[in-house]
N, C-alpha and C positions, 0 to 999 in steps of 0.2 A: 426203621425208628430205633429198633435193637442195637442194629449193627453201628450205628452212629454213635449212639451211647456208649459202647463197646471200645471204640476208637478213641471217644476222648478219653474214658478213663485210663486206656493204656496210656494216652498223653501225659497224665497227673503224676506228678511226684507223690511219694509216699505221703507226705506233709499235707499236700492239696487233700488226698482221699481220706487223710484222718480228719480233715478240717470238714468236709463234706458229710463224714458218718457221724460226726460232733451235731452237725447242723441240723439232721435230719434226727437224730435223737432228742434232741430238744424241742422239736417242731412234735414228737411221737408224745413226749411228756406234756406240752403244754396244749397242742389244740387238739388232740383227740379225746381227752376229758372234756374239754370244752363242749366239744360236739354233741358227746354222749350226753353230758349234761342238760344241753338245750332239747336235746331229742326226749329224753326223760321230762324235762318239764312241760313243753309241747303234751306230751301222751297224757300226764298227769292232768294238766289243766282240760284237755278236752275230755278227758273221761269223767272228771268231774263234772264239768257242763252238762255232759250227758247224763249221769245220776240226778243231776238237778231236776232236770228236764223230766225224766220219769216220774220222780217223786210229786211233781207237780202235777202231773198228769192222772196218777191213782187217787190226786185228793179230788181231783175234777170229778173224776169217775165215781168216786164216792159218793158224791151230791145226787147222782144221776141213778146209781143202784139201789134195788130194795131194801138191801141189808149193810150198805157200805161197801167198801174195795179195801185192797191191801197190796202192799210190795212183798216180793218173797224173795228172800236171800237165801241161798243156800252154797255152802262151802264145798270144794273138792276136796277128795280125800287122797290123790296122790300129786305128785309134782312140787313145782315150787309153791311155799306157800298152805301145803295141805292142812285141812281141819281149819284154816284161819281166814284163806282168802276166797272173796265171793268175785268171780269172774263177771257175772251177768246179773239184772234185776229185772224179774218175773212179776207180770200182775197175777194175782191170785183174787179169787172170790170167796165171799164171805157166807158160810152158809146161815140159815135161820136159825135162832135158837130151839133148842130142841127141848119140847115140854112135856108132862105127864104127871103123873102121881104116884104113889108106892106107898106101901107101910114100912115101918122101921123096926127092925129086931136085933137081937143080938149086940147090945151095945157096950164097949167098953171104951176105955180111955182114948183111944184113937181111930177106931173102926166100926162102923155100924153095918148091919145086913139090911141090902132095899133090893126092890125088883123093879130095874128101870126097863121099860118098854122102849127100846131101841132099836131102829133098824141095823142091818149087817153093815152096812155103810158108816154108820153112825157110832156103831161098836168099834169101829177101826181106828175112829179118831181119838179112843181113850188111852190114857188118863187124861183127864178132862178138867176144867173147872165147873161146878156145881153149887146151886143155892135154893135151900128150901124156903116154901113161904113160912112168915113166920119166926124163921130162924135167921140171928143176923149174919152167922160166918160164912165164908165163902170157903169150899170143902174141895175135896178132889174125889171123881168118880174114876176109882181105878179101874173098873170092868163094869158089868151091867148088874152085879149082885154085891157091890161092895163099896163104900164110900171111905174115906181116908180124912182125919185132920190133924191140927198139930204139925209137924215136921214136913209139910207137903210142898213150901216155895211158892205158893200159888198168893197173890198178891191180890187184895179186892182194892175197892175204892175208902175211902176214910171209915173209920172204925169199923172195916170190914176185912181185917186180917187175921192170919189165922193164929197171931199171938192172942185174940181174943175171944176163938173159937171153940167153944164145947161142942161134942157131937150131939147132934139132935136126940130128942127123946125117943124112946121107943113109943110107939104107939099103933093100934092096930085099924086106927083110921087114916086113910089115905092123906099124904101130904103133897102138895101141888111142890113140882120141881122144875129148875129151868136149869140146862145144861149149854153153856156157851163152849160151842165148835170152833176149832182152829181154821184159820183160810185153807183153800187150798190150791195150788195153782192152775191157773186156766189153760185149759189145753186147744183152746183158740185163738191165744195170742203168743207170738212170740217173745223171749226175752231179748232184754235191749244188752249187747255184750260192753263190756269196759274193754277197749282195745289197746294196744302198745304195749303189754305186760303189765298195765294195772288193774289193781283190784281193791275192793273195800276190806280193808282188813279188820276181821271181827275182834280179834284179841286184843286191839287197840281200841275198840266202839265200847259207848255205853249210854245208859239212859241215865238223864239227870247229872248236877253235877257236883263238884266237892265231895266230901265225904259221904254225901246220901246218894252218891251213884251207883247205879246197878251194873256191873261188866258185863259185855255180851262175850267176853272170852269162853273157848270152850263150848259154845253153842254150835250145832250144825246146819241147823236151819233156825231163821227167824223172820217172821211176816208181821211187818207192821199194818197195824188195821186202822182204816179210817172211816169214818162215822157220816152220816147223811151230810152234814155240814162242812164236809171236807177237811175235817181237822183229826189229826190222829188219836184215837182212844184207847188204845192198848198195843201192846208190844207182845207177839208169842215166841215162846224160846222152847228149843228141843234140844236135848244132847245127842237125840238118835239120827240115824239117816234117813229112817222111814218109820211109819207107824206112827203110834202116841208119842206118851211121854211128854207133854207137854207143860209149860207153865206159862203165865198169862199175867204181865205186870200191866195195871191200867194207869194211866197217865193221868197226871193233874196238871195245871197251867206251870207248875214250877220243875217238871221234868221234859225238859227237851232230850231228842235223840240227836245224839253226837257219833257220826260216823267216819272213820279215819279212812282217807284216800290215798294211796301210794303205790309204790312198784310193788307187783306180786311176789318179787324174790325177800321182799323183804317183811312180809307178814308172817305174822305169830316168831318173829324174834326178838331177841332180846335187848333191853338198851345197852348200848357199851359208852363209855365214857369218851372216847375219842373214836369216832369214825373214822373207818380208812375203807378204800376201794375193797378189800379182802373181806372188812366185818363193817358195813355200813350200818348195825343197827335196826330197831324197830322202824316201822313206815314212816312214823310221824317225826324222824330224826332225818328225814331226807330234806335238803332245803326248799326242795318245790312241793312238798306235802298239801293236801289242801285236807279240811275238815268240812263236813254236809252237816250243817245245823238245821233240823226239823223244827219247827216251833209247834208246841202243842196246842197250843191256842187257835192257831190258823191254819194249820198243814204248810206254811210258806216254807221255802227248802233256800237254804242259802248257801252258797262256796265261800268258804272262809279259808284266806292262806294262814298256815300253821306258823305259830311263834318261834321266834328263833330260841334253840335252848341250847346252843354251844356253851361250854364251859361249865354245865349244870354239876353240883356234886354228887348226886342221885337221881335215879329213877323217877321219881316221886316229883322232885323239885324240877326235873326235865319237862315232865307231861305238862304240869301246871302251866310251865313257860310256854310249851308248846298250845296249851288250850287256852292261854291269855287273852289271843284276839276273839275266841269265841264267846267266853264270858263277858265280854266287855260288850259283844253286838248283843247278845241276848239280854242282857242289863240293860241296855240303850234302847232297846225295841221296848222293855217293858215298863219304861218311864217315859217313852216319849222324845228320848235324848239323841 
């Protein structure tokens, strides 16, 4: 075969050979990107469907577990999309709330001294949210002897935020407390990989909509906790790769979880006004990107195609355009439309 081709090339004139080279160049420019695009589209679609299935399974698992269940997302620290891309989704178990009672001493504007009775395994999960009986605030147990308030970043349910939390008063009488502990990845269940170079992009993912959204950018570990009804109840977030450092956002009916699914190579990248093959921009700028919408009311997970943001004048407008189908889907599901 090689000899035949060479013989034919020898019989070509220079003009004919140039024509063949031009045709081959045109095919490379037009056909190869199309094949790559189809491959990416298929990979993203399959990964999004796999993620949807995993979250639906975790919601079901929550209804049959004593303390609910959780989905565990953890970013890689090296390679493409490092510190932003999640390559797999793992099942996590939810520990029981740790409870006890303690005296409270040495009160100042932001910190109180306590004596928490926690086993070594629980102590390793600190910092973690803590509540005291009869005290309306949600605080942070930073260790077994200290609790902080104010700028903790821990968000509780309505009227239970650090904005209206004063330190619990000093008392020699023991006050009951409850510590909400973060989920822990299960050592018995294998993680579900997202194949084909696809990842969940935490840098583009969020909790809630519009100006009230909480960005998941910068977090290394995220655990989405489901309660015994199969609905997501809270989201745990940590900027650390191990140990504690957790903040916890309690979900309401108006705070859906929205995860961006796209090519891992685009995770953590910045928006660009005119994407190119060399600089494709952030994950949701891909024409094949998907959003995974997790409904806080019932745990339903739905894959939604990203809206077109081509020609947007700035990053905020572009992301709003990309999220438009998600917003419409969530609003319609709330009104029954």
